[in-house]
C-alpha positions in Angstrom: 101.0 125.0 102.7 99.0 126.9 99.1 100.2 127.0 96.1 99.9 130.4 96.3 102.1 130.4 99.4 104.9 128.5 97.6 104.8 131.3 94.7 105.7 133.6 96.8 108.7 131.6 98.5 109.5 131.5 95.0 109.0 135.5 94.0 110.9 136.2 97.5 113.9 134.0 96.7 113.9 136.2 92.9 114.1 139.5 94.9 116.5 138.5 97.0 118.7 137.4 94.7 118.1 139.6 91.7 117.6 143.3 94.0 115.1 144.3 91.2 111.5 143.4 89.9 112.9 143.5 86.3 115.4 141.0 87.1 113.2 139.2 89.7 110.6 139.0 86.4 113.4 137.7 84.2 114.5 135.5 86.6 110.7 134.0 87.4 109.5 134.4 83.5 106.7 136.2 84.5 105.8 139.9 83.9 107.2 142.9 86.1 103.7 144.2 87.2 103.1 140.4 88.2 106.4 140.4 90.0 105.5 144.2 91.6 102.3 142.5 92.5 104.1 139.7 94.0 106.6 142.1 96.4 103.6 144.1 97.2 101.6 140.5 99.0 105.3 139.8 100.6 105.6 142.8 101.9 102.3 142.5 103.2 102.9 138.9 104.4 105.9 139.4 106.3 105.5 143.1 107.6 109.0 144.9 105.9 109.6 146.6 102.8 112.5 144.1 102.0 113.8 146.4 99.4 113.8 149.9 99.3 114.4 152.8 96.7 118.0 153.6 96.9 118.6 156.4 93.7 118.1 154.3 91.2 117.8 151.0 92.3 116.4 149.4 95.3 119.2 147.5 98.2 117.6 144.9 100.2 116.2 146.0 104.1 118.2 144.1 107.0 115.1 141.1 107.3 115.6 141.2 103.6 119.8 140.3 104.7 118.9 138.4 107.2 115.8 136.0 105.5 118.3 135.4 102.6 119.5 132.5 103.0 117.0 130.6 104.6 114.9 130.8 101.6 117.0 129.9 99.3 118.2 127.2 101.3 114.0 126.2 101.6 113.9 126.4 97.7 116.9 124.3 97.6 115.7 121.8 99.4 112.4 122.6 97.5 114.1 121.5 94.0 115.8 118.8 95.0 112.0 116.8 96.6 111.2 117.0 92.7 114.5 116.1 91.4 114.3 112.5 89.6 116.1 110.1 91.9 120.1 109.7 90.2 119.0 112.5 87.7 123.2 113.4 86.8 122.6 114.7 83.6 124.8 117.8 82.8 122.5 118.7 80.1 119.2 118.3 82.3 120.3 120.8 84.2 118.3 124.3 85.4 120.4 126.2 87.6 122.7 128.7 89.1 125.5 127.8 90.7 127.6 130.6 92.8 131.1 130.1 93.0 133.2 132.4 95.4 136.4 132.7 94.1 139.6 135.5 93.7 140.0 137.1 90.8 143.2 135.0 90.1 141.3 132.2 89.3 138.9 133.1 88.0 141.2 135.2 85.5 143.0 131.8 84.9 140.4 129.2 84.6 136.8 130.6 83.6 137.1 130.8 79.9 137.7 127.1 80.1 134.8 126.8 82.7 132.6 128.7 80.7 133.4 126.8 77.3 132.8 123.1 79.6 129.8 124.2 81.0 128.0 125.5 77.5 129.3 122.0 75.8 127.9 120.4 78.6 125.1 121.9 80.2 124.0 125.0 78.1 121.1 125.7 81.2 123.7 126.3 83.8 124.7 130.0 85.2 128.1 130.1 86.7 127.7 133.0 89.2 130.9 134.1 90.5 131.5 136.4 93.9 134.1 137.9 94.8 136.2 137.3 97.9 135.4 139.3 101.3 134.6 138.4 104.4 134.7 134.4 103.9 131.8 133.7 106.6 130.7 130.0 106.4 127.2 130.9 106.6 126.9 131.7 102.7 127.8 128.1 102.4 125.3 126.6 105.4 123.4 129.0 104.1 123.7 128.2 100.0 124.2 131.9 99.2 127.7 130.4 97.9 127.7 126.8 96.3 131.4 126.4 96.8 134.1 128.3 98.1 137.5 127.7 95.4 140.5 129.7 97.1 143.4 129.1 100.5 141.3 126.4 103.0 141.8 128.5 106.1 139.3 127.8 108.3 135.8 126.6 106.2 134.1 125.3 109.9 134.1 121.7 111.1 131.4 120.1 109.2 132.5 121.4 105.8 133.6 119.1 103.4 136.7 120.0 101.1 138.7 119.0 98.4 142.4 120.2 96.9 142.8 121.3 93.6 146.2 122.4 93.4 149.5 124.4 94.3 150.4 127.7 92.7 153.2 129.7 92.9 153.6 133.7 93.1 156.1 134.7 89.9 157.2 138.2 88.5 155.6 139.2 86.0 156.9 142.6 83.7 155.5 144.9 80.6 157.4 143.3 77.1 159.8 147.0 77.5 160.7 146.3 80.4 164.1 146.0 81.5 164.0 142.7 83.3 162.0 141.5 80.5 165.5 140.4 79.0 168.0 140.2 82.0 168.4 137.8 84.5 166.5 139.0 87.9 168.5 138.7 91.0 167.3 140.1 94.1 168.5 143.1 94.0 167.3 143.8 90.8 164.2 142.4 91.8 163.9 145.2 94.5 166.0 147.8 92.1 162.3 149.1 90.2 159.2 149.9 91.7 156.0 147.6 92.6 152.9 147.5 92.1 151.0 145.3 95.6 147.9 143.5 94.8 145.8 143.2 97.5 141.7 143.8 98.4 142.7 144.9 101.6 144.7 148.2 100.6 148.4 146.1 102.3 151.7 146.9 100.5 154.0 144.5 102.7 153.6 140.7 102.2 155.9 137.6 102.3 157.8 139.2 99.5 158.8 142.0 101.9 159.7 139.1 104.2 161.3 137.7 102.2 163.6 140.7 101.1 164.3 141.5 104.6 166.1 138.5 104.9 168.5 139.2 102.5 168.3 142.6 103.8 166.6 144.4 100.8 163.6 146.4 100.5 161.7 147.1 97.7 159.2 150.0 97.1 156.2 149.7 96.3 154.3 152.8 94.0 150.3 151.5 93.4 148.3 149.1 95.1 145.6 147.8 93.6 142.4 145.3 94.6 142.9 142.7 92.4 145.7 140.1 90.5 144.1 141.2 87.1 144.6 144.8 87.5 148.0 144.1 88.5 149.0 142.7 85.4 147.3 145.9 83.5 149.0 147.7 85.8 152.9 146.5 84.2 151.5 146.1 80.9 151.0 149.6 80.7 154.7 150.5 82.1 158.4 149.9 81.1 158.9 150.5 84.7 156.8 148.2 86.9 156.9 144.9 88.7 154.0 142.5 89.6 153.8 139.5 91.3 150.4 137.2 90.6 150.1 133.7 91.1 151.2 131.6 87.8 147.9 130.1 86.5 147.3 134.1 85.8 151.0 135.0 84.6 150.1 132.8 82.0 147.1 134.2 80.5 149.2 137.7 80.9 151.5 136.2 78.7 148.9 135.0 75.9 146.7 138.2 76.1 148.8 141.1 77.4 152.4 139.5 75.7 153.8 139.8 79.7 157.2 138.7 80.1 157.3 136.4 83.6 160.6 135.1 86.0 160.9 133.2 88.6 161.1 135.1 91.6 164.0 135.4 93.4 163.0 134.7 96.8 161.2 132.1 98.3 157.3 132.1 99.3 154.9 129.7 100.5 153.3 128.4 97.5 149.3 128.8 97.9 147.5 125.7 98.4 144.0 125.6 96.8 141.0 123.5 97.7 137.6 123.8 97.1 134.5 123.9 100.4 131.4 122.9 100.1 128.7 122.2 102.6 128.1 118.4 103.3 124.2 118.7 102.4 125.5 118.8 98.8 127.8 116.3 98.9 125.6 113.9 97.0 123.8 116.1 95.2 124.1 115.1 91.3 124.6 118.6 89.7 126.7 119.6 92.6 128.8 116.9 92.4 129.1 117.7 88.7 130.2 120.7 89.0 133.1 120.1 91.7 133.9 117.4 88.7 134.5 120.3 86.4 136.0 122.3 88.4 138.6 119.6 89.0 139.2 118.7 85.9 139.7 122.0 84.1 142.1 123.2 87.9 143.9 120.0 87.2 145.1 120.8 83.2 
């Protein structure tokens, strides 16, 4: 491989990751004209536009989407090749890690994670990727470094580690009637609820548990995230929400919300971190996993 080919590979990785010439230029520490020339060379070499204009932004072509994971994996392998053996010093890391997690984990733990990263590894960037289609290809390709959440079916070759068990708790605004009274299942079902579902679902395990008691709640609003549910109840004297306890604690601290134990039983959330085995012995990846485990344990 010629040196120019390797530079084009790095440019392709940056362009596909950033989705813009300006962002790729900052990442590569090059000028925008130089990065634009690299994009032109890549288009000629690969016979594809790679990034095309859609309004005021650039979007990847199907070929670019197909290449993104493979290119990222190649660049990571090249970086690993030139990384000194046993170099596990976080302060020497110059690297971006992508962590796929829902907003409950990010909202509850990101502040402490970021504080530790700034103190231990200022050259590291944490990129939180929202949950979506939890395919294992993103872990295999390196597009996602760590998947944090319910274990599900991570694939037979994947590595996993249990972090903690969380449970849902009720949450209401400070002036809500349930903030200052005992919460029975009947009182819980009496008020309108906010449901957090990125798929727009109104019903879930709480409704099943209420149905077992011959009760039903009214879901007045459905929001796409637990964080949005916290803000919804914070501005209401009537709405009731249910969110993971770790995030609810942040709602109490930042928004003055009140929490209570649910008067119905729901299954605890078992939270794991999952990664591809090729990163198992990687010093930087091992440091990140240890950091997340340490922060989640507190």
